[in-house]
C-alpha positions as CSV (number, residue, x, y, z in Angstrom):
1,M,68.1,-51.8,33.3
2,R,65.5,-54.7,32.7
3,K,63.4,-53.0,35.3
4,M,63.3,-49.8,33.5
5,S,62.1,-51.5,30.4
6,Y,59.0,-52.8,32.0
7,L,58.3,-49.6,34.0
8,L,58.3,-47.3,31.1
9,P,55.2,-48.9,29.3
10,V,53.4,-48.8,32.6
11,V,54.3,-45.1,33.1
12,V,53.2,-44.4,29.7
13,I,49.9,-46.1,30.2
14,V,49.2,-44.4,33.4
15,I,49.9,-41.1,31.8
16,V,47.7,-41.9,28.9
17,G,44.8,-43.1,31.3
18,L,45.4,-40.0,33.4
19,L,45.2,-37.7,30.2
20,S,42.1,-39.7,28.9
21,S,40.3,-39.1,32.2
22,I,40.4,-35.5,32.3
23,F,38.3,-33.3,30.0
24,I,37.4,-29.6,29.8
25,V,34.0,-28.2,29.9
26,D,33.8,-24.9,27.9
27,E,31.7,-22.2,29.0
28,R,29.6,-22.2,26.0
29,Q,28.7,-26.1,26.5
30,K,27.0,-28.4,28.9
31,A,28.5,-32.1,29.2
32,L,27.0,-35.4,29.9
33,I,29.2,-38.2,31.2
34,L,27.8,-41.5,30.0
35,Q,28.6,-45.0,31.2
36,F,27.6,-47.7,29.0
37,G,25.0,-45.2,27.3
38,R,23.4,-44.3,30.7
39,V,23.7,-40.8,32.0
40,I,26.0,-40.8,35.2
41,D,26.6,-37.2,35.7
42,V,25.9,-33.6,34.3
43,K,28.8,-31.1,33.9
44,E,27.5,-27.4,33.6
45,D,30.1,-25.4,35.2
46,P,33.0,-24.5,32.8
47,G,36.6,-26.0,33.9
48,L,38.2,-29.4,34.1
49,A,36.4,-32.6,34.9
50,F,37.1,-36.2,35.3
51,K,35.7,-39.4,34.0
52,I,36.9,-43.2,34.0
53,P,38.8,-43.8,30.9
54,L,37.5,-46.4,28.6
55,I,34.3,-46.9,30.6
56,Q,32.8,-43.5,30.5
57,E,32.3,-41.1,27.5
58,V,31.6,-37.4,27.3
59,V,28.9,-36.0,25.2
60,R,28.7,-32.1,24.8
61,Y,25.6,-30.0,24.0
62,D,25.6,-26.3,23.0
63,D,24.5,-24.1,26.1
64,R,24.0,-20.9,23.9
65,I,20.7,-19.6,22.4
66,L,20.1,-21.5,19.2
67,S,17.8,-20.4,16.3
68,R,15.8,-22.7,14.1
69,D,14.4,-21.6,10.6
70,V,10.9,-23.4,10.0
71,D,10.5,-24.4,6.5
72,P,7.8,-22.2,4.6
73,L,4.3,-23.9,5.2
74,E,0.9,-23.0,3.7
75,V,-1.8,-22.0,6.3
76,T,-5.5,-21.5,5.7
77,P,-7.0,-18.7,7.8
78,L,-10.9,-18.3,8.7
79,D,-11.6,-16.5,5.4
80,D,-10.0,-19.4,3.3
81,R,-7.4,-17.3,1.8
82,R,-4.3,-19.3,1.7
83,L,-1.0,-17.8,2.9
84,V,2.7,-19.0,2.8
85,V,4.4,-18.4,6.2
86,D,8.0,-18.3,6.9
87,A,8.9,-18.4,10.6
88,F,11.8,-18.9,13.0
89,A,12.3,-19.7,16.6
90,R,15.0,-19.2,19.2
91,Y,15.4,-21.8,21.8
92,R,17.9,-23.1,24.5
93,I,18.6,-26.6,25.8
94,T,18.0,-26.1,29.5
95,D,17.9,-29.7,30.8
96,V,20.6,-31.8,29.1
97,R,19.6,-35.1,30.9
98,Q,16.1,-34.9,29.6
99,F,17.3,-33.8,26.3
100,R,19.6,-36.8,26.0
101,Q,16.6,-39.1,27.0
102,A,14.3,-37.4,24.5
103,V,16.5,-37.5,21.3
104,G,19.0,-40.0,22.1
105,T,22.0,-40.2,19.9
106,G,20.5,-38.0,17.4
107,G,21.8,-34.9,19.3
108,E,20.8,-31.3,18.4
109,E,19.8,-32.0,14.8
110,A,17.2,-34.6,15.8
111,A,15.9,-32.1,18.5
112,A,15.7,-29.3,15.7
113,R,13.7,-31.7,13.5
114,R,11.3,-32.4,16.2
115,L,11.0,-28.7,17.3
116,D,10.4,-27.9,13.6
117,S,7.3,-30.3,13.6
118,I,6.0,-28.7,16.8
119,L,6.3,-25.2,15.6
120,R,4.7,-26.0,12.2
121,A,1.8,-27.6,14.0
122,E,1.2,-24.8,16.3
123,T,1.6,-22.1,13.7
124,R,-1.1,-23.9,11.6
125,E,-3.3,-24.1,14.6
126,V,-3.0,-20.6,15.6
127,L,-3.0,-19.0,12.4
128,G,-5.9,-21.0,11.2
129,S,-8.1,-19.4,13.9
130,V,-7.8,-15.8,12.6
131,S,-8.4,-13.9,9.5
132,S,-5.7,-13.3,6.9
133,N,-5.9,-9.5,7.5
134,D,-4.8,-10.2,11.1
135,I,-1.9,-12.3,9.8
136,L,-0.9,-9.8,7.2
137,S,-1.1,-6.8,9.6
138,T,1.9,-5.4,11.0
139,D,0.7,-5.9,14.7
140,R,1.3,-9.6,14.8
141,A,2.9,-9.9,18.3
142,A,-0.1,-11.5,19.8
143,L,-0.2,-14.3,17.2
144,M,3.8,-15.0,17.5
145,L,3.2,-14.9,21.3
146,R,0.4,-17.5,21.0
147,I,2.6,-19.7,18.9
148,R,5.5,-19.6,21.4
149,N,3.2,-20.4,24.3
150,G,1.5,-23.3,22.5
151,A,4.8,-24.7,21.7
152,I,6.4,-24.5,25.1
153,A,4.9,-27.4,26.8
154,E,5.9,-29.8,24.0
155,A,9.4,-28.3,23.7
156,N,9.9,-28.8,27.5
157,A,9.4,-32.4,27.1
158,L,12.6,-32.3,24.9
159,G,14.5,-30.5,27.7
160,V,14.4,-27.3,25.5
161,T,13.0,-23.9,26.1
162,I,11.6,-21.8,23.5
163,I,12.5,-18.2,24.0
164,D,11.0,-16.4,21.0
165,V,9.0,-17.3,17.8
166,R,8.9,-14.7,14.9
167,L,7.0,-14.7,11.5
168,K,9.5,-13.5,9.0
169,R,7.2,-13.5,5.7
170,T,3.6,-14.1,5.1
171,D,2.9,-13.9,1.4
172,L,0.1,-15.3,-0.8
173,P,1.0,-18.7,-2.9
174,P,2.4,-18.1,-6.3
175,E,-0.8,-19.5,-7.9
176,N,-2.9,-17.1,-6.1
177,L,-0.9,-13.9,-6.5
178,N,-1.6,-13.2,-10.1
179,A,-5.2,-13.7,-9.3
180,T,-5.1,-11.4,-6.4
181,F,-3.1,-9.0,-8.5
182,E,-5.8,-8.8,-11.2
183,R,-8.5,-8.7,-8.7
184,M,-6.9,-5.6,-7.1
185,K,-6.3,-4.0,-10.5
186,A,-9.9,-4.5,-11.6
187,E,-11.1,-2.9,-8.3
188,R,-8.8,0.0,-8.9
189,E,-10.0,0.3,-12.5
190,R,-13.6,0.2,-11.4
191,E,-12.8,2.9,-8.8
192,A,-11.1,4.9,-11.5
193,Q,-14.1,4.8,-13.8
194,D,-16.4,5.8,-10.9
195,E,-14.3,8.8,-10.3
196,I,-14.2,9.6,-13.9
197,A,-18.0,9.3,-14.1
198,R,-18.5,11.5,-11.2
199,G,-16.0,14.1,-12.6
200,N,-18.1,13.9,-15.9
201,E,-21.2,14.5,-14.3
202,A,-19.8,17.3,-12.1
203,A,-18.5,18.8,-15.4
204,Q,-21.7,18.5,-17.1
205,R,-23.6,20.2,-14.0
206,V,-20.9,23.2,-14.3
207,R,-21.2,23.4,-18.1
208,A,-25.2,23.5,-17.9
209,Q,-24.9,26.0,-15.1
210,A,-22.5,28.1,-17.2
211,D,-24.9,27.8,-20.3
212,R,-27.9,28.9,-18.3
213,T,-25.9,31.8,-17.0
214,V,-24.7,32.8,-20.3
215,V,-28.3,32.8,-21.6
216,E,-29.4,34.7,-18.6
217,L,-26.9,37.3,-19.1
218,V,-27.3,37.6,-22.9
219,S,-31.1,37.9,-22.3
220,E,-30.5,40.4,-19.8
221,S,-28.2,42.4,-21.8
222,K,-30.6,42.4,-24.7
223,R,-33.3,43.4,-22.7
224,Q,-31.3,46.4,-21.3
225,A,-30.3,47.1,-24.8
226,E,-33.7,47.1,-26.1
227,I,-34.9,49.4,-23.2
228,T,-31.8,51.8,-24.0
229,R,-32.7,51.7,-27.6
230,G,-36.4,52.4,-27.1
231,E,-35.7,55.3,-24.8
232,A,-33.2,56.6,-27.3
233,D,-35.7,56.3,-30.0
234,A,-38.3,58.0,-27.8
235,K,-36.0,60.9,-27.1
236,R,-35.0,61.0,-30.9
237,N,-38.7,61.0,-31.9
238,A,-39.5,63.7,-29.1
239,I,-36.6,65.9,-30.6
240,F,-38.0,65.5,-33.9
241,A,-41.3,66.2,-32.9
242,D,-40.2,69.4,-31.2
243,A,-38.3,70.5,-34.2
244,F,-41.3,69.8,-36.5
245,G,-43.5,71.7,-34.2
246,A,-41.1,74.7,-34.2
247,D,-40.8,75.1,-37.8
248,P,-42.5,72.5,-39.9
249,E,-41.4,73.8,-43.2
250,F,-37.7,73.7,-42.1
251,F,-38.2,70.4,-40.9
252,E,-39.6,69.1,-44.2
253,F,-36.6,70.8,-46.0
254,Y,-34.0,69.2,-43.7
255,R,-35.6,65.7,-44.3
256,S,-35.5,66.2,-48.0
257,L,-31.8,67.2,-48.0
258,T,-31.1,64.2,-45.8
259,A,-33.0,61.9,-48.4
260,Y,-31.1,63.5,-51.1
261,E,-27.7,62.8,-49.6
262,R,-28.5,59.1,-48.9
263,S,-30.0,58.3,-52.4
264,L,-27.8,60.2,-54.6
265,Q,-24.3,58.8,-53.6
266,Q,-21.5,57.2,-55.8
267,G,-22.3,53.5,-56.2
268,N,-26.1,53.8,-55.7
269,S,-28.7,52.5,-58.4
270,T,-29.7,55.0,-60.9
271,L,-33.1,56.6,-60.2
272,V,-35.3,57.4,-63.3
273,L,-37.8,60.0,-62.2
274,S,-40.0,62.6,-63.7
275,P,-38.8,66.2,-63.1
276,E,-42.2,67.0,-61.8
277,N,-41.9,64.1,-59.1
278,E,-42.5,65.4,-55.4
279,F,-39.1,64.1,-54.6
280,F,-37.4,67.1,-56.3
281,D,-40.0,69.7,-54.7
282,Y,-37.3,71.5,-52.8
283,L,-34.9,71.5,-55.7
284,R,-37.2,73.5,-57.8
285,S,-39.1,75.6,-55.2
286,D,-38.4,79.2,-54.0
287,T,-37.3,77.8,-50.9
288,A,-34.6,76.0,-52.7
289,D,-33.5,79.2,-54.3
290,R,-33.3,80.9,-51.0
């Protein structure tokens, strides 16, 4: 019985030691076995693994593709038009041994901060070598590839492989946005004024052409009317001449009657004439009697 009381703690210690020497490597992770802070072994395959209890420890790192949002930064392109750039990167820890040596106990967060500095520096360098129009254009794949390729070497020193870099947003700084908007507004207003001026000029030309056409048409119409009137007067005079030549006395009689009709109408002024006036020749002549 006394032997059992001594044996039980030993068994418990052995079981605890055995359990503490076993650990599981997840398929989404890679593990380092450290002994007194020094890397002893790397476990990359998922499954059970062993370590020496109390002497060795296990540090796990994510084996999946990670993303890092770069804090917005201002860049100055070749045309000195400042822009605020927002980017992100996707990366993966490929060499956990080198990763541990590079970041120490800081782990993934320390690596992310260092990666952030690398990407910010490379972004400033690449975007500072092109114009703002190239940055603001929709075809920016070449710029993002240059940033990625420039940051790969420094990232590899951390045991990290950069898979992709993307520019999410490129905007003007708030203090420049209003000035740019006002400049664009002024340009549009100037273009509108130019269009209005050109429209007024064209309208003036149309009105002038129309006025000239009206004058020409009216003049031509008057000329034709005068020609027609002259021809009618000539025909009338010819008729009068023929009538006068055929019977002069009757023609004089007809003209006198026409004069009586036009002058002796209701509402006309009163005529005070002597009865012997020649105006009344046909009223008192033998011809009038007939």
